[in-house]
N, CA, C and O atoms as a MOPAC input file, in Angstrom:
PM7 MOZYME 1SCF
protein

 N     27.23500 1   -62.15100 1   256.41600 1
 C     26.62300 1   -62.02400 1   255.11900 1
 C     25.24700 1   -61.37800 1   255.28100 1
 O     24.54100 1   -61.62800 1   256.25800 1
 N     24.89500 1   -60.57500 1   254.34500 1
 C     23.59200 1   -59.92100 1   254.35000 1
 C     22.59200 1   -60.80700 1   253.61200 1
 O     22.84000 1   -61.24900 1   252.49000 1
 N     21.46200 1   -61.05500 1   254.26100 1
 C     20.41200 1   -61.87100 1   253.65500 1
 C     19.23500 1   -60.99900 1   253.25600 1
 O     18.87500 1   -60.06400 1   253.97100 1
 N     18.64000 1   -61.30500 1   252.12100 1
 C     17.43800 1   -60.62400 1   251.66400 1
 C     16.31000 1   -60.93000 1   252.63800 1
 O     16.10400 1   -62.09200 1   252.98800 1
 N     15.57900 1   -59.92400 1   253.08000 1
 C     14.53700 1   -60.11900 1   254.08600 1
 C     13.35600 1   -60.94100 1   253.58300 1
 O     12.68300 1   -61.58900 1   254.38500 1
 N     13.08800 1   -60.93400 1   252.30000 1
 C     11.95600 1   -61.67100 1   251.75000 1
 C     12.32900 1   -63.11500 1   251.43300 1
 O     11.63000 1   -64.04200 1   251.84200 1
 N     13.42800 1   -63.31000 1   250.70500 1
 C     13.82100 1   -64.64700 1   250.25600 1
 C     14.76600 1   -65.36600 1   251.21800 1
 O     14.97900 1   -66.57200 1   251.09100 1
 N     15.33300 1   -64.63500 1   252.17700 1
 C     16.31800 1   -65.16000 1   253.12900 1
 C     17.45700 1   -65.81900 1   252.36700 1
 O     17.88900 1   -66.92600 1   252.68700 1
 N     17.93600 1   -65.09900 1   251.33700 1
 C     19.01900 1   -65.56600 1   250.48900 1
 C     20.09800 1   -64.48500 1   250.44400 1
 O     19.86300 1   -63.34700 1   250.85100 1
 N     21.26900 1   -64.84400 1   249.95300 1
 C     22.37200 1   -63.89600 1   249.87200 1
 C     22.03500 1   -62.70600 1   248.98800 1
 O     21.25100 1   -62.81100 1   248.04500 1
 N     22.64400 1   -61.57500 1   249.31100 1
 C     22.48700 1   -60.33700 1   248.54600 1
 C     23.86300 1   -59.95000 1   248.02200 1
 O     24.86300 1   -60.12500 1   248.71800 1
 N     23.92000 1   -59.43200 1   246.81500 1
 C     25.17800 1   -58.97000 1   246.24300 1
 C     25.28600 1   -57.46100 1   246.40200 1
 O     24.28100 1   -56.75100 1   246.38200 1
 N     26.53200 1   -56.97200 1   246.56100 1
 C     26.73600 1   -55.52800 1   246.62100 1
 C     26.88000 1   -54.99400 1   245.19800 1
 O     26.75800 1   -55.75900 1   244.24100 1
 N     27.13600 1   -53.70100 1   245.04500 1
 C     27.20000 1   -53.09200 1   243.71500 1
 C     28.33700 1   -53.64500 1   242.86400 1
 O     28.28200 1   -53.57600 1   241.63600 1
 N     29.37300 1   -54.19700 1   243.51100 1
 C     30.50400 1   -54.76700 1   242.77500 1
 C     30.29000 1   -56.24400 1   242.43700 1
 O     31.14800 1   -56.86800 1   241.81200 1
 N     29.14000 1   -56.80900 1   242.85000 1
 C     28.85100 1   -58.20200 1   242.56300 1
 C     29.39300 1   -59.17000 1   243.60300 1
 O     29.34000 1   -60.38500 1   243.41100 1
 N     29.91100 1   -58.64100 1   244.69500 1
 C     30.40800 1   -59.48700 1   245.78700 1
 C     29.27800 1   -59.75000 1   246.77700 1
 O     28.27700 1   -59.03300 1   246.79400 1
 N     29.44500 1   -60.78200 1   247.59800 1
 C     28.46000 1   -61.06400 1   248.63300 1
 C     28.46500 1   -59.90100 1   249.62100 1
 O     29.50800 1   -59.54600 1   250.17000 1
 N     27.30600 1   -59.31900 1   249.83800 1
 C     27.18800 1   -58.16700 1   250.73900 1
 C     27.30100 1   -58.62700 1   252.19000 1
 O     26.89300 1   -59.73400 1   252.54200 1
 N     27.85900 1   -57.76300 1   253.01200 1
 C     28.02200 1   -58.06500 1   254.42600 1
 C     27.08800 1   -57.19200 1   255.24900 1
 O     26.90400 1   -56.01100 1   254.95500 1
 N     26.50900 1   -57.77800 1   256.27100 1
 C     25.65400 1   -57.03000 1   257.19900 1
 C     26.54500 1   -56.43800 1   258.28700 1
 O     27.57000 1   -57.01800 1   258.64500 1
 N     26.14700 1   -55.28400 1   258.80500 1
 C     26.89900 1   -54.67100 1   259.90000 1
 C     25.97700 1   -54.53200 1   261.10900 1
 O     24.75300 1   -54.56100 1   260.98200 1
 N     26.58300 1   -54.38400 1   262.27000 1
 C     25.80000 1   -54.23700 1   263.50600 1
 C     25.04500 1   -52.91400 1   263.50300 1
 O     25.54400 1   -51.93800 1   262.94300 1
 N     23.87800 1   -52.84700 1   264.09800 1
 C     23.21100 1   -53.87700 1   264.87500 1
 C     22.36100 1   -54.82900 1   264.02300 1
 O     21.83200 1   -55.81300 1   264.54000 1
 N     22.22800 1   -54.54100 1   262.71800 1
 C     21.39800 1   -55.40100 1   261.88500 1
 C     21.96000 1   -56.82000 1   261.79000 1
 O     21.19400 1   -57.78100 1   261.73000 1
 N     23.27300 1   -56.96200 1   261.77600 1
 C     23.87400 1   -58.29100 1   261.66900 1
 C     23.45200 1   -59.17600 1   262.84200 1
 O     23.16500 1   -60.35900 1   262.65400 1
 N     23.41500 1   -58.61200 1   264.04200 1
 C     23.00400 1   -59.39000 1   265.21300 1
 C     21.51900 1   -59.73600 1   265.10100 1
 O     21.12200 1   -60.86100 1   265.40400 1
 N     20.69900 1   -58.77900 1   264.67000 1
 C     19.26600 1   -59.04200 1   264.50900 1
 C     19.03600 1   -60.14600 1   263.47800 1
 O     18.16800 1   -60.99900 1   263.66400 1
 N     19.79400 1   -60.13200 1   262.41500 1
 C     19.68100 1   -61.17300 1   261.38800 1
 C     20.09400 1   -62.52800 1   261.96000 1
 O     19.46300 1   -63.54100 1   261.65900 1
 N     21.13700 1   -62.55700 1   262.77400 1
 C     21.56500 1   -63.80900 1   263.40100 1
 C     20.50700 1   -64.33000 1   264.37300 1
 O     20.29400 1   -65.53900 1   264.46800 1
 N     19.84900 1   -63.42900 1   265.09100 1
 C     18.76000 1   -63.83600 1   265.98400 1
 C     17.62300 1   -64.44700 1   265.17100 1
 O     17.07600 1   -65.48300 1   265.54700 1
 N     17.26600 1   -63.80800 1   264.05700 1
 C     16.20400 1   -64.35100 1   263.20000 1
 C     16.57000 1   -65.75100 1   262.71200 1
 O     15.71700 1   -66.63800 1   262.67800 1
 N     17.81800 1   -65.95000 1   262.34100 1
 C     18.26000 1   -67.27700 1   261.89700 1
 C     18.18200 1   -68.29000 1   263.02900 1
 O     17.75700 1   -69.42600 1   262.81600 1
 N     18.59000 1   -67.89000 1   264.23300 1
 C     18.55000 1   -68.79800 1   265.38000 1
 C     17.12600 1   -69.19500 1   265.72900 1
 O     16.86700 1   -70.34700 1   266.07600 1
 N     16.20300 1   -68.24700 1   265.63800 1
 C     14.79900 1   -68.51600 1   265.97000 1
 C     14.13800 1   -69.37700 1   264.89200 1
 O     13.24300 1   -70.16800 1   265.19200 1
 N     14.57400 1   -69.22700 1   263.64800 1
 C     13.98400 1   -69.99800 1   262.55300 1
 C     14.57500 1   -71.40300 1   262.41900 1
 O     14.04300 1   -72.23100 1   261.68000 1
 N     15.67000 1   -71.67300 1   263.12900 1
 C     16.32700 1   -72.97300 1   263.02400 1
 C     15.53900 1   -74.04400 1   263.77600 1
 O     15.32300 1   -73.92700 1   264.98200 1
 N     15.11500 1   -75.07700 1   263.06900 1
 C     14.43400 1   -76.21600 1   263.68000 1
 C     15.48500 1   -77.08700 1   264.36000 1
 O     16.53200 1   -77.36500 1   263.77500 1
 N     15.21700 1   -77.51400 1   265.57000 1
 C     16.14100 1   -78.39700 1   266.28500 1
 C     16.38300 1   -79.64100 1   265.44600 1
 O     15.43700 1   -80.26800 1   264.96900 1
 N     17.66000 1   -80.00200 1   265.26300 1
 C     18.03300 1   -81.15000 1   264.44800 1
 C     18.26900 1   -80.81600 1   262.99100 1
 O     18.75100 1   -81.66900 1   262.24500 1
 N     17.95000 1   -79.61200 1   262.55700 1
 C     18.07200 1   -79.23200 1   261.15200 1
 C     19.51700 1   -78.95000 1   260.73400 1
 O     19.87900 1   -79.17000 1   259.57800 1
 N     20.33500 1   -78.47100 1   261.65300 1
 C     21.71900 1   -78.14300 1   261.36400 1
 C     22.51800 1   -79.44700 1   261.31300 1
 O     22.76600 1   -80.05900 1   262.35100 1
 N     22.92000 1   -79.87500 1   260.11600 1
 C     23.44700 1   -81.23100 1   259.96100 1
 C     24.75500 1   -81.48000 1   260.68800 1
 O     25.03000 1   -82.62500 1   261.04500 1
 N     25.57300 1   -80.46900 1   260.92400 1
 C     26.84400 1   -80.69100 1   261.60700 1
 C     26.75500 1   -80.51300 1   263.11900 1
 O     27.72300 1   -80.78900 1   263.82800 1
 N     25.61300 1   -80.05700 1   263.62400 1
 C     25.37800 1   -79.95100 1   265.06700 1
 C     23.86700 1   -79.91300 1   265.27500 1
 O     23.24100 1   -78.87300 1   265.07200 1
 N     23.29000 1   -81.01400 1   265.66800 1
 C     21.83000 1   -81.11800 1   265.77100 1
 C     21.27500 1   -80.62200 1   267.09500 1
 O     20.06600 1   -80.69700 1   267.31500 1
 N     22.13000 1   -80.11400 1   267.99000 1
 C     21.67400 1   -79.64200 1   269.29500 1
 C     20.97100 1   -78.27900 1   269.22900 1
 O     19.90100 1   -78.13300 1   269.82000 1
 N     21.52900 1   -77.27300 1   268.53400 1
 C     20.86000 1   -75.96400 1   268.54600 1
 C     19.54100 1   -75.97600 1   267.78600 1
 O     19.27100 1   -76.86200 1   266.97500 1
 N     18.73900 1   -74.97500 1   268.07400 1
 C     17.47200 1   -74.82300 1   267.37500 1
 C     16.29200 1   -74.87400 1   268.32000 1
 O     16.42100 1   -75.20900 1   269.49700 1
 N     15.15800 1   -74.54000 1   267.78300 1
 C     13.90000 1   -74.54000 1   268.53000 1
 C     13.18200 1   -75.85000 1   268.20300 1
 O     13.10800 1   -76.22300 1   267.03200 1
 N     12.65200 1   -76.56000 1   269.20300 1
 C     12.02300 1   -77.86300 1   268.95000 1
 C     10.62800 1   -77.75000 1   268.33300 1
 O      9.64500 1   -78.21000 1   268.91500 1
 N     10.55200 1   -77.13800 1   267.16000 1
 C      9.25700 1   -76.94800 1   266.50500 1
 C      8.55200 1   -78.27700 1   266.25700 1
 O      7.40000 1   -78.44400 1   266.65800 1
 N      9.23000 1   -79.23500 1   265.59600 1
 C      8.60500 1   -80.52200 1   265.27700 1
 C      8.35700 1   -81.34300 1   266.52800 1
 O      7.30800 1   -81.97100 1   266.66400 1
 N      9.31700 1   -81.34100 1   267.43900 1
 C      9.24300 1   -82.19800 1   268.60700 1
 C      8.18300 1   -81.74600 1   269.61800 1
 O      7.52400 1   -82.58400 1   270.23300 1
 N      8.01200 1   -80.42600 1   269.79600 1
 C      7.16700 1   -79.95400 1   270.89100 1
 C      6.06400 1   -78.96400 1   270.50800 1
 O      5.12300 1   -78.78300 1   271.28100 1
 N      6.14800 1   -78.32100 1   269.34900 1
 C      5.21300 1   -77.22500 1   269.06200 1
 C      4.18400 1   -77.55700 1   267.99300 1
 O      2.98300 1   -77.58200 1   268.26300 1
 N      4.65800 1   -77.81000 1   266.77900 1
 C      3.74400 1   -77.98200 1   265.65200 1
 C      2.97000 1   -79.28500 1   265.79000 1
 O      3.56100 1   -80.35900 1   265.90300 1
 N      1.66200 1   -79.18700 1   265.78200 1
 C      0.80700 1   -80.34300 1   265.97000 1
 C      0.54100 1   -80.65700 1   267.42400 1
 O     -0.18100 1   -81.60600 1   267.73100 1
 N      1.10600 1   -79.88300 1   268.31600 1
 C      0.93000 1   -80.06700 1   269.75600 1
 C      0.28800 1   -78.80100 1   270.32600 1
 O      0.09000 1   -77.82900 1   269.59800 1
 N     -0.02600 1   -78.80500 1   271.57800 1
 C     -0.60200 1   -77.63700 1   272.24200 1
 C      0.21300 1   -77.32300 1   273.50100 1
 O     -0.30000 1   -77.44900 1   274.61300 1
 N      1.48800 1   -76.91300 1   273.33600 1
 C      2.30400 1   -76.63200 1   274.51200 1
 C      1.87100 1   -75.32200 1   275.17300 1
 O      1.23600 1   -74.48500 1   274.53100 1
 N      2.20700 1   -75.14200 1   276.43900 1
 C      1.92800 1   -73.85200 1   277.08200 1
 C      2.69200 1   -72.74900 1   276.34400 1
 O      3.84300 1   -72.94100 1   275.95300 1
 N      2.05000 1   -71.60600 1   276.15900 1
 C      2.68900 1   -70.50200 1   275.44100 1
 C      3.95600 1   -70.02200 1   276.13500 1
 O      4.88800 1   -69.56000 1   275.47600 1
 N      3.99500 1   -70.12600 1   277.45200 1
 C      5.20200 1   -69.73200 1   278.18000 1
 C      6.39300 1   -70.59800 1   277.76800 1
 O      7.52000 1   -70.10400 1   277.70600 1
 N      6.16100 1   -71.87000 1   277.48800 1
 C      7.22300 1   -72.76300 1   277.04800 1
 C      7.71500 1   -72.37000 1   275.65800 1
 O      8.91800 1   -72.38000 1   275.39700 1
 N      6.79900 1   -72.02800 1   274.77800 1
 C      7.16300 1   -71.59900 1   273.42500 1
 C      8.02200 1   -70.33600 1   273.50700 1
 O      9.08000 1   -70.25400 1   272.88400 1
 N      7.55800 1   -69.35800 1   274.28000 1
 C      8.32600 1   -68.10900 1   274.43300 1
 C      9.72200 1   -68.38700 1   274.98800 1
 O     10.70700 1   -67.81000 1   274.52600 1
 N      9.79900 1   -69.26800 1   275.97700 1
 C     11.09100 1   -69.58300 1   276.58600 1
 C     12.06400 1   -70.18700 1   275.57700 1
 O     13.23500 1   -69.80800 1   275.55200 1
 N     11.60700 1   -71.10900 1   274.75600 1
 C     12.47600 1   -71.71500 1   273.73800 1
 C     12.95000 1   -70.67100 1   272.72900 1
 O     14.11900 1   -70.67400 1   272.34100 1
 N     12.06600 1   -69.78600 1   272.30500 1
 C     12.44300 1   -68.74400 1   271.34600 1
 C     13.45300 1   -67.78300 1   271.98400 1
 O     14.43500 1   -67.39900 1   271.34900 1
 N     13.21300 1   -67.40300 1   273.21800 1
 C     14.14100 1   -66.51400 1   273.91300 1
 C     15.51300 1   -67.17200 1   274.08400 1
 O     16.54400 1   -66.52300 1   273.90600 1
 N     15.52200 1   -68.45800 1   274.42900 1
 C     16.79900 1   -69.17600 1   274.56300 1
 C     17.56000 1   -69.19400 1   273.24400 1
 O     18.77700 1   -69.00600 1   273.22300 1
 N     16.85100 1   -69.41800 1   272.14900 1
 C     17.50400 1   -69.42200 1   270.83600 1
 C     18.11700 1   -68.05100 1   270.54800 1
 O     19.23900 1   -67.96400 1   270.05100 1
 N     17.38900 1   -66.99000 1   270.85800 1
 C     17.90000 1   -65.63200 1   270.63300 1
 C     19.14300 1   -65.36400 1   271.47900 1
 O     20.07100 1   -64.68800 1   271.03700 1
 N     19.15100 1   -65.89700 1   272.68800 1
 C     20.26900 1   -65.66100 1   273.60100 1
 C     21.53500 1   -66.41900 1   273.20700 1
 O     22.59800 1   -66.16000 1   273.77100 1
 N     21.44900 1   -67.35100 1   272.25200 1
 C     22.63900 1   -68.06000 1   271.79100 1
 C     23.49900 1   -67.19800 1   270.87900 1
 O     24.64200 1   -67.55300 1   270.58800 1
 N     22.96800 1   -66.08000 1   270.42800 1
 C     23.69600 1   -65.20000 1   269.51800 1
 C     24.63500 1   -64.30100 1   270.32700 1
 O     24.19700 1   -63.62300 1   271.25600 1
 N     25.92400 1   -64.29400 1   269.97600 1
 C     26.84900 1   -63.40400 1   270.66800 1
 C     26.37800 1   -61.94400 1   270.57600 1
 O     25.77700 1   -61.53800 1   269.58100 1
 N     26.65300 1   -61.18600 1   271.59700 1
 C     26.29800 1   -59.77300 1   271.71900 1
 C     24.86300 1   -59.52700 1   272.17900 1
 O     24.50600 1   -58.37900 1   272.44400 1
 N     24.02500 1   -60.56400 1   272.28300 1
 C     22.66600 1   -60.37400 1   272.78500 1
 C     22.70100 1   -60.45100 1   274.30400 1
 O     23.11300 1   -61.46100 1   274.87600 1
 N     22.26100 1   -59.36300 1   274.95900 1
 C     22.25300 1   -59.30300 1   276.42200 1
 C     20.92800 1   -59.78100 1   276.99500 1
 O     20.89500 1   -60.39300 1   278.06300 1
 N     19.82600 1   -59.50000 1   276.28100 1
 C     18.51200 1   -59.96200 1   276.73500 1
 C     17.58600 1   -60.12100 1   275.54200 1
 O     17.78400 1   -59.51500 1   274.48900 1
 N     16.56500 1   -60.95400 1   275.73400 1
 C     15.58800 1   -61.20600 1   274.66900 1
 C     14.22700 1   -61.43900 1   275.30500 1
 O     14.09500 1   -62.19400 1   276.26900 1
 N     13.21600 1   -60.77700 1   274.74700 1
 C     11.83600 1   -60.94400 1   275.20800 1
 C     10.98600 1   -61.30300 1   274.00200 1
 O     10.93100 1   -60.55500 1   273.02600 1
 N     10.32100 1   -62.45400 1   274.07300 1
 C      9.51000 1   -62.95500 1   272.96800 1
 C      8.03800 1   -62.61500 1   273.18500 1
 O      7.50300 1   -62.77600 1   274.28200 1
 N      7.40000 1   -62.14500 1   272.12500 1
 C      5.96100 1   -61.91700 1   272.11000 1
 C      5.37900 1   -62.72600 1   270.95800 1
 O      5.81000 1   -62.57700 1   269.81400 1
 N      4.40900 1   -63.57600 1   271.25100 1
 C      3.75400 1   -64.37700 1   270.22100 1
 C      2.52100 1   -63.63200 1   269.72100 1
 O      1.71300 1   -63.15200 1   270.51600 1
 N      2.38100 1   -63.53800 1   268.39900 1
 C      1.22000 1   -62.87500 1   267.82100 1
 C      0.23800 1   -63.85700 1   267.20800 1
 O     -0.93200 1   -63.52800 1   267.01100 1
 N      0.71100 1   -65.07200 1   266.90200 1
 C     -0.14700 1   -66.09500 1   266.32100 1
 C      0.46200 1   -67.46200 1   266.59000 1
 O      1.66800 1   -67.65700 1   266.44000 1
 N     -0.38900 1   -68.41300 1   266.99200 1
 C      0.09300 1   -69.77000 1   267.21400 1
 C     -1.06300 1   -70.73100 1   267.01400 1
 O     -2.05700 1   -70.69300 1   267.73800 1
 N     -0.91300 1   -71.60300 1   266.00700 1
 C     -1.88600 1   -72.66800 1   265.80100 1
 C     -1.12200 1   -73.92900 1   265.40400 1
 O      0.10700 1   -73.93700 1   265.45900 1
 N     -1.80600 1   -74.97400 1   265.01400 1
 C     -1.14300 1   -76.24300 1   264.71600 1
 C     -0.10100 1   -76.15300 1   263.61500 1
 O      0.83700 1   -76.95000 1   263.59200 1
 N     -0.24200 1   -75.20600 1   262.70800 1
 C      0.63900 1   -75.16500 1   261.54500 1
 C      1.48600 1   -73.91900 1   261.42400 1
 O      2.34200 1   -73.85000 1   260.54100 1
 N      1.28000 1   -72.92500 1   262.28500 1
 C      2.04000 1   -71.68500 1   262.13800 1
 C      2.29400 1   -71.02100 1   263.48400 1
 O      1.45500 1   -71.03700 1   264.38500 1
 N      3.46800 1   -70.44400 1   263.58100 1
 C      3.86300 1   -69.69000 1   264.76300 1
 C      4.42100 1   -68.36800 1   264.27100 1
 O      5.25400 1   -68.34700 1   263.36500 1
 N      3.98000 1   -67.27600 1   264.84800 1
 C      4.48400 1   -65.96000 1   264.45700 1
 C      4.62000 1   -65.09200 1   265.69500 1
 O      3.92200 1   -65.27800 1   266.69100 1
 N      5.51800 1   -64.15900 1   265.60700 1
 C      5.72200 1   -63.23700 1   266.70500 1
 C      6.95200 1   -62.39600 1   266.46800 1
 O      7.41500 1   -62.24000 1   265.33800 1
 N      7.47500 1   -61.85500 1   267.55900 1
 C      8.70200 1   -61.07200 1   267.45900 1
 C      9.48000 1   -61.18000 1   268.76100 1
 O      8.93900 1   -61.50400 1   269.81800 1
 N     10.76300 1   -60.89800 1   268.64400 1
 C     11.66000 1   -60.92100 1   269.79400 1
 C     12.28800 1   -59.53600 1   269.89900 1
 O     12.88800 1   -59.03700 1   268.94700 1
 N     12.14400 1   -58.93600 1   271.05000 1
 C     12.81700 1   -57.66600 1   271.31600 1
 C     14.14800 1   -57.99800 1   271.96800 1
 O     14.19500 1   -58.55700 1   273.06300 1
 N     15.23700 1   -57.64400 1   271.27800 1
 C     16.55800 1   -57.95500 1   271.80700 1
 C     17.26300 1   -56.67200 1   272.23600 1
 O     17.07600 1   -55.60900 1   271.64400 1
 N     18.06000 1   -56.79800 1   273.25900 1
 C     18.93900 1   -55.72600 1   273.69100 1
 C     20.35800 1   -56.25800 1   273.56600 1
 O     20.68600 1   -57.32000 1   274.09500 1
 N     21.19100 1   -55.51000 1   272.86200 1
 C     22.57700 1   -55.91800 1   272.68500 1
 C     23.40700 1   -55.48000 1   273.88800 1
 O     22.95400 1   -54.67100 1   274.69900 1
 N     24.59800 1   -56.00400 1   273.99900 1
 C     25.46800 1   -55.68000 1   275.12400 1
 C     25.81500 1   -54.19800 1   275.17600 1
 O     26.13600 1   -53.67600 1   276.24300 1
 N     25.75200 1   -53.50900 1   274.02600 1
 C     26.03800 1   -52.07500 1   274.02200 1
 C     24.79500 1   -51.21900 1   274.31800 1
 O     24.86600 1   -49.99100 1   274.28200 1
 N     23.66200 1   -51.86600 1   274.61000 1
 C     22.43100 1   -51.15400 1   274.93900 1
 C     21.50100 1   -50.90900 1   273.76400 1
 O     20.37000 1   -50.46200 1   273.95300 1
 N     21.96200 1   -51.19800 1   272.54900 1
 C     21.12700 1   -51.04700 1   271.35300 1
 C     19.98300 1   -52.04700 1   271.39700 1
 O     20.17500 1   -53.19100 1   271.80800 1
 N     18.79200 1   -51.62600 1   270.97600 1
 C     17.65500 1   -52.53200 1   270.93300 1
 C     17.19800 1   -52.74300 1   269.49100 1
 O     17.32400 1   -51.85600 1   268.64700 1
 N     16.67200 1   -53.91800 1   269.23300 1
 C     16.15800 1   -54.29100 1   267.90400 1
 C     14.92900 1   -55.16200 1   268.11900 1
 O     14.80200 1   -55.84300 1   269.13700 1
 N     14.02900 1   -55.12900 1   267.14700 1
 C     12.87700 1   -56.02600 1   267.13100 1
 C     13.02000 1   -56.95900 1   265.94300 1
 O     13.18600 1   -56.51200 1   264.80800 1
 N     12.95400 1   -58.24100 1   266.20400 1
 C     13.13300 1   -59.27300 1   265.17700 1
 C     11.84700 1   -60.04900 1   265.03300 1
 O     11.39600 1   -60.67700 1   265.99100 1
 N     11.24200 1   -60.02200 1   263.85400 1
 C     10.00000 1   -60.76500 1   263.60000 1
 C     10.32100 1   -62.17800 1   263.12700 1
 O     11.35700 1   -62.43900 1   262.51600 1
 N      9.38900 1   -63.07700 1   263.43600 1
 C      9.52500 1   -64.44800 1   262.93400 1
 C      8.15600 1   -64.98000 1   262.60100 1
 O      8.02800 1   -66.12200 1   262.15900 1

């Protein structure tokens, strides 16, 4: 499904049907979703996600640990061959950055979070 980049909500196509994302954007969108998922937030499987509440927000973890968790989340997406996280901002209440992903076919994408 294609998600609106601003609202992170479904988008309709011209016929009024739910729009579908295609590769490589679909993989980049899935990486963004994986990175934005708080550990424990997915009600049917609480294992995946980044431990934002448990280890990051309100804490002062080493930045290398934060990058590693974000990269691991990106690597859970099928077709992602590698992921490199760069943090642009990190304080008690906000984390921002981007992940440079390389797909198995060699295509590269940059995913902001």
